[in-house]
C-alpha positions as a Markdown table, in Angstrom:
| # | Residue | x | y | z |
|---|---|---|---|---|
| 1 | Met | -28.1 | -4.5 | -23.9 |
| 2 | Glu | -31.2 | -2.6 | -24.8 |
| 3 | Glu | -32.7 | 0.3 | -22.9 |
| 4 | Thr | -35.2 | -1.0 | -20.4 |
| 5 | Leu | -36.3 | 2.1 | -18.5 |
| 6 | Thr | -38.7 | 4.8 | -19.7 |
| 7 | Leu | -37.8 | 8.5 | -19.5 |
| 8 | Met | -40.1 | 8.8 | -16.5 |
| 9 | Glu | -38.4 | 5.9 | -14.7 |
| 10 | Lys | -35.0 | 7.3 | -15.4 |
| 11 | Thr | -36.1 | 10.8 | -14.2 |
| 12 | Ala | -37.5 | 9.2 | -11.0 |
| 13 | Ile | -34.3 | 7.3 | -10.4 |
| 14 | Leu | -32.2 | 10.5 | -10.8 |
| 15 | Lys | -34.6 | 12.3 | -8.4 |
| 16 | Ser | -34.2 | 9.6 | -5.8 |
| 17 | Ala | -30.4 | 10.0 | -5.7 |
| 18 | Glu | -29.2 | 12.3 | -2.9 |
| 19 | Leu | -27.2 | 14.5 | -5.3 |
| 20 | Phe | -30.2 | 15.2 | -7.5 |
| 21 | Ala | -33.0 | 15.1 | -4.9 |
| 22 | His | -33.6 | 18.9 | -4.9 |
| 23 | Met | -33.1 | 19.4 | -8.6 |
| 24 | Pro | -36.0 | 20.6 | -10.8 |
| 25 | Thr | -37.7 | 17.7 | -12.6 |
| 26 | Glu | -37.2 | 19.3 | -16.0 |
| 27 | Ala | -33.4 | 19.3 | -15.4 |
| 28 | Leu | -33.4 | 15.7 | -14.4 |
| 29 | Ala | -35.6 | 14.8 | -17.4 |
| 30 | Glu | -33.0 | 16.4 | -19.7 |
| 31 | Leu | -30.2 | 14.4 | -18.0 |
| 32 | Ala | -32.3 | 11.2 | -18.1 |
| 33 | Ser | -33.0 | 11.7 | -21.9 |
| 34 | Arg | -29.3 | 11.9 | -22.6 |
| 35 | Ser | -28.3 | 9.0 | -20.3 |
| 36 | Arg | -27.4 | 5.5 | -21.4 |
| 37 | Glu | -28.3 | 2.3 | -19.6 |
| 38 | Leu | -25.5 | -0.2 | -19.0 |
| 39 | His | -25.5 | -3.6 | -17.4 |
| 40 | Phe | -22.5 | -5.4 | -15.8 |
| 41 | Glu | -22.3 | -9.0 | -14.5 |
| 42 | Ala | -20.5 | -9.7 | -11.2 |
| 43 | Gly | -16.8 | -9.3 | -11.6 |
| 44 | Arg | -16.9 | -7.2 | -14.7 |
| 45 | Thr | -15.3 | -3.8 | -14.8 |
| 46 | Val | -17.2 | -0.7 | -15.5 |
| 47 | Phe | -13.8 | 1.0 | -16.2 |
| 48 | Lys | -10.2 | 0.2 | -15.3 |
| 49 | Glu | -7.3 | 2.4 | -14.3 |
| 50 | Gly | -6.1 | 3.8 | -17.6 |
| 51 | Asp | -9.4 | 3.4 | -19.5 |
| 52 | Ala | -10.8 | 6.5 | -21.2 |
| 53 | Asn | -13.3 | 8.4 | -19.1 |
| 54 | Arg | -16.9 | 8.0 | -20.2 |
| 55 | Gly | -18.6 | 10.3 | -17.6 |
| 56 | Ala | -20.6 | 9.7 | -14.4 |
| 57 | Phe | -22.5 | 6.6 | -13.4 |
| 58 | Leu | -25.5 | 6.2 | -11.2 |
| 59 | Ile | -26.3 | 2.8 | -9.8 |
| 60 | Val | -29.9 | 1.7 | -10.5 |
| 61 | Glu | -29.5 | -1.8 | -9.2 |
| 62 | Gly | -26.5 | -3.7 | -7.8 |
| 63 | Arg | -23.2 | -2.7 | -6.2 |
| 64 | Val | -19.9 | -1.4 | -7.4 |
| 65 | Glu | -16.5 | -1.7 | -5.8 |
| 66 | Ile | -13.9 | 1.1 | -6.4 |
| 67 | Tyr | -10.2 | 0.1 | -6.4 |
| 68 | Lys | -7.0 | 2.0 | -6.5 |
| 69 | Gly | -4.4 | -0.5 | -7.5 |
| 70 | Arg | -5.3 | -3.6 | -5.4 |
| 71 | Ala | -6.7 | -1.6 | -2.5 |
| 72 | Leu | -10.5 | -1.4 | -2.2 |
| 73 | Asp | -11.2 | 2.3 | -1.9 |
| 74 | Asp | -15.0 | 2.4 | -1.7 |
| 75 | Ile | -18.3 | 0.5 | -2.3 |
| 76 | Arg | -21.1 | 2.2 | -4.0 |
| 77 | Ile | -24.8 | 1.0 | -3.8 |
| 78 | Val | -28.1 | 1.8 | -5.4 |
| 79 | Gly | -28.8 | 5.5 | -5.7 |
| 80 | Gln | -25.1 | 6.4 | -5.4 |
| 81 | Gly | -22.9 | 7.7 | -8.2 |
| 82 | Phe | -19.3 | 7.2 | -9.2 |
| 83 | Gly | -16.8 | 8.3 | -11.8 |
| 84 | Glu | -14.1 | 10.9 | -12.1 |
| 85 | Leu | -15.6 | 14.2 | -13.0 |
| 86 | Ala | -12.3 | 15.9 | -12.8 |
| 87 | Leu | -11.3 | 14.0 | -15.9 |
| 88 | Gly | -12.1 | 15.3 | -19.4 |
| 89 | Glu | -13.9 | 13.0 | -21.8 |
| 90 | Gly | -11.4 | 10.3 | -22.9 |
| 91 | Glu | -8.7 | 11.1 | -20.2 |
| 92 | Pro | -7.5 | 8.0 | -18.4 |
| 93 | His | -9.1 | 6.8 | -15.2 |
| 94 | His | -7.1 | 6.7 | -11.9 |
| 95 | Phe | -9.3 | 4.1 | -10.4 |
| 96 | Thr | -11.0 | 0.8 | -11.3 |
| 97 | Ala | -14.8 | 0.3 | -10.8 |
| 98 | Ala | -16.0 | -3.3 | -10.8 |
| 99 | Ala | -19.5 | -4.8 | -10.4 |
| 100 | Ala | -19.7 | -6.9 | -7.2 |
| 101 | Glu | -23.0 | -8.4 | -8.4 |
| 102 | His | -25.2 | -7.9 | -11.4 |
| 103 | Thr | -25.3 | -4.1 | -11.7 |
| 104 | His | -27.5 | -1.8 | -13.8 |
| 105 | Val | -26.3 | 1.9 | -14.2 |
| 106 | Leu | -27.2 | 5.1 | -15.9 |
| 107 | Asn | -24.2 | 6.6 | -17.6 |
| 108 | Ile | -24.2 | 10.4 | -18.2 |
| 109 | Ser | -21.4 | 12.0 | -20.1 |
| 110 | Asn | -19.4 | 14.8 | -18.3 |
| 111 | Glu | -20.4 | 17.2 | -21.1 |
| 112 | Thr | -24.1 | 16.5 | -20.5 |
| 113 | Leu | -23.6 | 16.9 | -16.7 |
| 114 | Phe | -21.7 | 20.2 | -17.0 |
| 115 | Asp | -24.3 | 21.6 | -19.4 |
| 116 | Ala | -26.9 | 20.8 | -16.9 |
| 117 | Ile | -24.9 | 22.6 | -14.1 |
| 118 | Leu | -24.7 | 25.7 | -16.3 |
| 119 | Asp | -28.5 | 25.6 | -16.9 |
| 120 | Phe | -29.3 | 24.7 | -13.2 |
| 121 | Pro | -26.6 | 26.2 | -10.8 |
| 122 | Glu | -28.3 | 24.4 | -7.8 |
| 123 | Met | -26.9 | 21.2 | -9.3 |
| 124 | Gly | -23.4 | 22.6 | -9.0 |
| 125 | Val | -24.0 | 23.6 | -5.4 |
| 126 | Ala | -25.3 | 20.1 | -4.6 |
| 127 | Met | -22.2 | 18.6 | -6.2 |
| 128 | Val | -19.9 | 20.9 | -4.3 |
| 129 | Arg | -21.6 | 19.9 | -1.1 |
| 130 | Thr | -21.2 | 16.3 | -1.9 |
| 131 | Ala | -17.6 | 16.7 | -2.9 |
| 132 | Ser | -16.9 | 18.6 | 0.3 |
| 133 | Ala | -18.5 | 15.9 | 2.5 |
| 134 | Arg | -16.4 | 13.3 | 0.6 |
| 135 | Leu | -13.2 | 15.3 | 1.2 |
| 136 | Thr | -14.0 | 15.6 | 4.9 |
| 137 | Gln | -14.5 | 11.8 | 5.1 |
| 138 | Leu | -11.2 | 11.2 | 3.3 |
| 139 | Ala | -9.3 | 13.6 | 5.5 |
| 140 | Gln | -10.6 | 11.8 | 8.5 |
| 141 | Arg | -9.6 | 8.4 | 7.0 |
| 142 | Val | -6.1 | 9.8 | 6.3 |
| 143 | His | -5.9 | 11.1 | 9.9 |
| 144 | Asp | -7.0 | 7.8 | 11.3 |
| 145 | Leu | -4.5 | 5.8 | 9.1 |
| 146 | Glu | -1.6 | 8.1 | 10.0 |
| 147 | Gly | -2.4 | 7.5 | 13.7 |
| 148 | Gln | -2.5 | 3.8 | 13.2 |
| 149 | Ile | 0.8 | 3.8 | 11.3 |
| 150 | Ala | 2.4 | 5.9 | 14.0 |
| 151 | His | 1.1 | 3.5 | 16.6 |
| 152 | Leu | 2.4 | 0.5 | 14.6 |
| 153 | Asn | 5.8 | 2.1 | 14.1 |
| 154 | Ala | 6.1 | 2.9 | 17.8 |
| 155 | Thr | 5.2 | -0.7 | 18.7 |
| 156 | Leu | 7.7 | -2.1 | 16.2 |
| 157 | Gln | 10.4 | 0.2 | 17.6 |
| 158 | Arg | 9.7 | -0.9 | 21.2 |
| 159 | Ala | 10.0 | -4.5 | 20.0 |
| 160 | Gly | 13.3 | -3.7 | 18.3 |
| 161 | Val | 12.0 | -4.3 | 14.8 |
| 162 | Glu | 12.8 | -1.9 | 12.0 |
| 163 | Ala | 9.7 | -1.1 | 9.9 |
| 164 | Pro | 10.0 | -2.0 | 6.2 |
| 165 | Thr | 10.0 | 0.8 | 3.7 |
| 166 | Tyr | 6.9 | 0.9 | 1.5 |
| 167 | Gln | 7.4 | 1.0 | -2.2 |
| 168 | Ser | 4.5 | 1.6 | -4.5 |
| 169 | Gly | 4.0 | -1.1 | -7.1 |
| 170 | Ala | 6.1 | -3.6 | -5.2 |
| 171 | Tyr | 3.1 | -5.9 | -4.6 |
| 172 | Pro | 1.0 | -7.7 | -7.3 |
| 173 | Arg | -2.2 | -6.1 | -8.3 |
| 174 | Pro | -5.5 | -8.0 | -8.7 |
| 175 | Ser | -6.6 | -8.7 | -12.2 |
| 176 | Phe | -10.0 | -7.4 | -13.3 |
| 177 | Lys | -12.1 | -8.9 | -16.1 |
């Protein structure tokens, strides 16, 4: 699909994202000029586990669901980003991202993003803060889930039921388009 946004619109969209809100406009204009617009219909994948990495994505319109196997891991909405920055260009994704409705994104290669971080260190600081907040959320989720599992195991034991052993990959995975 063709580009529908002007450079000014792309820059404003980047500036409205929490991660980029405090970035200099010239840095965002550079990112915007090197971004690609992509559109995905509901149910279509942005990338699947195993697909080659194509960088970071920022949602302009729509909603994206992030899956690990068949488990829904997260939902991203307008103004939020997704992707696996730890991956090099072309390395395989560990997650699947699928459009939950018609979704319009800006795609920025990791190389472009990392160049911008070198030129504007405050972008790196913002990304570290965002990653740290995400790690804190995930640690809390793991803690909560461990507590629930312990409670369920104790309940099963009191009822005289032996808990089944979980085996990764033993359950069918959803298919993505």
